[in-house]
N, C-alpha and C positions, 0 to 999 in steps of 0.2 A: 360727294354723295350722301345723304344718311341714309340710312335704313333702320327700315319700317316692320313690328310685326306687330301682327291684330292679339290684344289682349280676349278674350272671353272670359268674364264676371260678371256672376251675378250683380256686382255694384257699377264696373264698370264701363258695360255693356258690352260694346265690338268697338272699342279706341283704339288706336295705337299707339305701343307703343316705339321709344327714342334705341335702338339697341346699341350701346357702347362697347367703351373696348372690354369695360368687369365684365360685362355679360356675357363675351366672346372669350374669353378664357376660363367663366367655367363653365363657360360649356365643352370647352376643350377640354379640360380637367374632369371632368365626372361626365364627362358619358362612357356610355359602353357599348364595354366592350367585350365579343365574342369569341373566347379560346377557340372556342371547337372552332375555329376556321382554319385550313393550311397558311402561314406565314409565307410571301412571295415576295423573293427581292427581286426588281427589278434593274441590272447591273451596266453598262455600258463593257464595248468589244476591250477596254482600258483595264475601266474598272476588277473583269476577271482576270482576264487575262493579269493583274498584280495579286489580286486571292490569290489564284492556282499557285505563286513564286512563291507570297510566303508560306502556304500549305505546304507545297513543298518541301521549300529549305524547312522548317521544325518539324516535318516530319520525316527525316532523311534516314538512312539505315549511315549507323556505324563503318565506316569502310576499310577504317586501319588496325588490322590485328593486331598487333603491338594494345594501342587502344583498350582494345573490347579486352587482351589478357587481364594489362589494367585493372580495369574497373566489374571482371569477372569471379579476379581469383581468392583463391581461399583465403581464410583465413580466425583462426587457428585465436578464439582468444585465452582458453587455460591456459596455455603456454604461454603464450607471453606475459603474463599473469607472474606463473613460476620463473624464469629468466629473468623480470624483475624484482623479484621479494631474495636476491642472491647475489 
């Protein structure tokens, strides 16, 4: 079924215009977006569960003391250079 839109110009009068695929794509790409409105995501329960699990995995705390001590050990670069020169 074809969609028709009324064109109101001085030359054409009140004639119907066929809305084709290019017009739909152009209207979709060039529509105005109001950035002041909040973005609302509607998720199913399963999607929300997966998102929560991924978030918890990415932001989990390191619970291994040896690993924590390895990452946060003090390094003195100047002593390392002195030892290397000898």
